[in-house]
C-alpha positions in Angstrom: 7.0 -72.8 7.9 5.3 -74.0 4.7 7.2 -75.7 1.9 8.4 -73.8 -1.1 6.1 -74.6 -4.0 7.6 -72.3 -6.7 11.0 -70.8 -7.2 13.1 -68.5 -9.4 16.8 -69.2 -9.4 19.1 -66.6 -10.9 16.5 -66.0 -13.7 17.2 -63.5 -16.4 15.1 -62.8 -19.5 16.0 -60.8 -22.6 14.7 -60.5 -26.1 16.6 -60.1 -29.3 20.3 -60.4 -30.0 23.4 -58.2 -30.3 22.6 -54.5 -30.6 18.9 -55.3 -30.7 19.0 -57.2 -27.4 16.6 -55.9 -24.7 17.2 -57.2 -21.1 13.9 -57.2 -19.2 14.7 -59.2 -16.0 18.0 -59.9 -14.4 19.1 -62.2 -11.5 15.6 -62.9 -10.2 15.6 -65.0 -7.1 12.3 -65.7 -5.5 10.6 -68.4 -3.4 6.9 -68.7 -3.1 5.6 -70.8 -0.1 2.7 -73.1 -0.3 -0.6 -71.5 0.8 0.7 -67.9 0.8 -0.7 -65.0 -1.1 2.2 -63.0 -2.7 1.9 -59.7 -4.5 4.5 -58.2 -6.9 4.1 -54.5 -7.4 5.9 -52.2 -9.8 5.7 -49.6 -12.5 4.2 -50.2 -16.0 6.7 -51.8 -18.2 9.0 -53.0 -15.4 8.6 -56.7 -16.5 5.8 -57.9 -14.1 4.0 -59.7 -16.9 7.2 -61.3 -18.1 7.9 -62.6 -14.6 4.4 -64.2 -14.3 4.6 -65.7 -17.8 7.9 -67.4 -16.9 6.2 -69.1 -14.0 3.1 -70.0 -16.0 5.4 -71.6 -18.6 4.4 -69.3 -21.5 8.0 -68.0 -21.6 11.3 -69.6 -20.9 14.2 -67.9 -19.1 17.3 -66.7 -21.0 19.3 -68.0 -18.1 18.6 -69.5 -14.7 15.6 -71.8 -14.0 12.0 -71.6 -12.8 10.8 -74.5 -10.7 7.4 -75.7 -9.6 7.4 -78.3 -6.8 11.1 -78.9 -7.4 10.8 -79.5 -11.2 11.8 -77.2 -14.0 8.9 -75.4 -15.7 9.0 -76.2 -19.4 5.6 -75.1 -20.5 2.0 -74.4 -19.3 0.4 -76.8 -16.9 -3.1 -77.3 -15.4 -1.6 -77.1 -11.9 -0.8 -73.4 -12.6 -3.9 -71.4 -13.5 -3.6 -67.9 -14.8 -6.0 -65.0 -15.0 -4.9 -62.6 -17.7 -5.3 -58.8 -17.9 -7.7 -59.4 -20.8 -10.6 -61.8 -20.6 -9.3 -64.4 -23.1 -12.8 -65.8 -23.6 -14.0 -67.6 -26.7 -16.6 -65.2 -28.2 -18.7 -67.9 -29.8 -19.2 -69.8 -26.5 -21.6 -68.9 -23.7 -20.6 -68.3 -20.1 -21.4 -71.9 -19.3 -19.5 -73.2 -22.3 -16.4 -71.1 -21.6 -16.2 -72.6 -18.1 -17.1 -76.0 -19.3 -14.2 -76.0 -21.7 -11.7 -75.8 -18.7 -13.6 -78.3 -16.6 -13.6 -80.8 -19.4 -9.8 -80.5 -19.9 -9.1 -81.0 -16.2 -11.8 -83.5 -15.2 -12.5 -85.5 -18.4 -13.5 -88.6 -16.4 -16.3 -87.0 -14.4 -19.9 -87.7 -15.3 -22.0 -85.2 -17.1 -23.9 -84.5 -13.9 -20.7 -83.9 -11.9 -19.4 -81.5 -14.5 -22.6 -79.6 -14.7 -22.8 -79.1 -10.9 -19.2 -78.0 -10.8 -19.6 -75.5 -13.6 -22.7 -74.0 -12.0 -21.1 -73.8 -8.6 -18.3 -71.6 -9.9 -20.5 -69.5 -12.1 -22.7 -68.9 -9.1 -19.6 -68.1 -7.0 -18.9 -65.1 -9.2 -22.6 -64.1 -9.3 -23.2 -64.8 -13.0 -25.9 -67.5 -12.9 -28.5 -65.1 -14.7 -26.0 -64.7 -17.5 -25.2 -68.5 -17.9 -26.4 -68.7 -21.5 -25.0 -65.3 -22.7 -22.0 -64.9 -24.9 -19.1 -62.5 -24.1 -20.4 -59.8 -26.5 -23.5 -59.5 -24.3 -21.6 -59.0 -21.1 -19.9 -56.0 -19.6 -16.2 -55.9 -19.0 -16.6 -56.7 -15.3 -18.8 -59.7 -16.1 -16.3 -61.0 -18.7 -13.5 -60.8 -16.2 -15.7 -62.7 -13.7 -16.2 -65.5 -16.3 -12.4 -65.6 -16.6 -12.0 -65.9 -12.8 -14.7 -68.6 -12.6 -13.0 -70.6 -15.5 -9.6 -70.6 -13.8 -10.9 -71.4 -10.3 -13.1 -74.2 -11.6 -9.9 -76.1 -12.6 -8.8 -76.0 -8.9 -5.1 -75.1 -9.7 -2.4 -75.6 -7.0 -1.0 -72.1 -7.9 -3.3 -69.3 -8.9 -1.5 -66.6 -11.1 -3.1 -63.2 -11.6 -1.7 -60.7 -14.1 -3.4 -57.5 -13.1 -6.8 -59.1 -13.7 -8.7 -56.2 -12.1 -6.9 -53.2 -13.6 -9.4 -52.4 -16.3 -12.5 -52.6 -14.1 -14.4 -49.8 -12.5 -13.9 -49.3 -8.7 -17.1 -51.0 -7.6 -16.6 -54.1 -9.8 -12.9 -54.3 -8.8 -13.7 -54.2 -5.1 -16.3 -56.9 -5.5 -13.9 -59.2 -7.4 -11.2 -58.6 -4.8 -13.6 -59.8 -2.1 -14.6 -62.8 -4.2 -11.0 -63.9 -5.0 -10.1 -63.5 -1.3 -13.1 -65.5 -0.1 -12.3 -68.3 -2.5 -8.6 -68.2 -1.6 -9.5 -68.3 2.1 -11.7 -71.3 1.6 -9.0 -73.6 0.1 -5.8 -71.7 0.8 -4.3 -72.3 -2.6 -1.0 -70.5 -3.3 -1.6 -67.2 -5.1 0.6 -64.8 -6.9 -0.9 -61.4 -7.8 0.8 -58.9 -10.2 -0.5 -55.4 -9.6 0.5 -51.7 -9.7 -2.0 -50.9 -7.0 -0.3 -50.9 -3.6 -3.6 -50.8 -1.6 -4.9 -53.8 -3.6 -1.6 -55.7 -2.7 -1.9 -54.8 1.0 -5.6 -55.8 1.1 -5.0 -59.2 -0.6 -1.4 -60.4 0.1 0.7 -61.8 2.9 3.7 -60.1 1.6 4.6 -57.6 -1.2 7.8 -57.5 -3.2 8.4 -54.5 -5.5 9.9 -55.1 -9.0 12.4 -52.3 -9.8 12.1 -50.5 -13.1 13.9 -52.1 -16.1 15.8 -52.7 -18.1 17.5 -55.4 -16.1 14.7 -55.2 -13.5 15.4 -56.9 -10.2 13.3 -57.6 -7.1 13.4 -55.2 -4.2 13.0 -55.9 -0.5 9.9 -57.8 0.8 7.3 -56.1 2.9 5.4 -58.3 5.3 1.7 -57.4 5.6 1.0 -57.8 9.3 -2.7 -57.2 9.1 -5.1 -59.7 10.5 -7.5 -61.6 8.2 -10.2 -61.3 7.2 -9.5 -57.7 6.2 -12.1 -55.0 6.1 -11.5 -52.3 3.6 -13.1 -49.5 5.7 -11.2 -50.6 8.9 -7.9 -50.7 7.1 -7.7 -46.9 6.9 -7.5 -46.7 10.7 -5.2 -49.8 11.1 -1.7 -48.6 12.3 0.0 -51.7 10.6 -1.8 -50.9 7.3 -0.7 -47.2 7.5 2.9 -48.1 8.4 3.4 -50.7 5.6 1.6 -48.6 3.0 3.8 -45.6 3.8 7.0 -47.7 3.6 6.0 -49.3 0.2 5.0 -46.0 -1.3 8.1 -44.2 -0.1 10.2 -47.0 -1.6 8.4 -46.8 -4.9 8.7 -43.0 -5.1 12.5 -43.3 -4.5 12.7 -46.0 -7.2 10.8 -43.8 -9.6 13.0 -40.7 -9.0 16.2 -42.8 -9.3 14.9 -44.3 -12.6 14.1 -40.8 -14.0 17.6 -39.6 -13.2 19.2 -42.7 -14.7 17.2 -42.3 -17.9 17.8 -38.6 -18.3 21.6 -39.2 -18.0 21.4 -41.8 -20.8 20.3 -39.3 -23.4 22.3 -36.4 -24.9 20.3 -33.8 -26.8 21.6 -33.0 -30.3 23.3 -29.6 -30.8 20.6 -27.9 -32.9 20.4 -24.2 -33.7 17.1 -22.6 -34.9 17.1 -21.3 -38.4 15.4 -17.9 -38.5 14.1 -15.9 -41.6 16.4 -13.3 -43.1 14.5 -10.5 -41.5 15.5 -9.4 -38.1 11.9 -10.1 -37.0 11.6 -13.8 -36.7 7.8 -13.6 -37.3 8.0 -11.4 -40.4 7.2 -14.3 -42.7 3.7 -14.2 -41.2 3.1 -10.7 -42.6 4.9 -10.9 -46.0 2.0 -11.1 -48.3 2.2 -11.0 -52.1 1.2 -7.7 -53.6 
């Protein structure tokens, strides 16, 4: 079995203090093995982005510790590349220059020719060579996200973090990018963590899926192993018995979580004892017809 490359140990994260304290995550324990593709699925607002930001080093835990290769994560690092929900591109730079910025930071000692070949390789990988000299304002949303993907992949991170990077894209662009990310991951087998609210996307891409229960005090649910042979064909998945089985199990689990969460939230609120105030007339709608004479 592969070694553990990243780990959460009894991690909790909250914001604010006292009465204003909001607890997002509680007692998160998670091990990510080197070379695996892990997906975390959950409802909007359950704390998925907080979890990935803790691993990227953009946030620090309130308690517990986050480790990468056995060392505490104390801030962002080039070995942990993250693709955000938004594109995070510098609007005054071209496609080439946005990728170049990352390559220059990671490989400062390379020759100009080496950098140029490397940049063009990853821009070509996401099919954006014709847009090499265009700026973000001249690109569609899908093209901007592909630039973001190329920029992160060009740094060759040991751990690829993806925070719902395809959620805002149309179905065709989303499907194409899923394939591109999987092809790149298959080529170098870097460790990958995908945050998504799309169960089918998780099954298509991941080796295992772990649901994140709704917050506050969100915790991780049971893991689901994706026993579907790679490479995975989207059209063939619909007739694959293993796909159908794990999909049904995950969806049933999430439905149960959602229902339990609704019941819990409804019991937390007490409606005020309010009585309607009606007009003096016995007809509650008489005010509509009382016109000045």
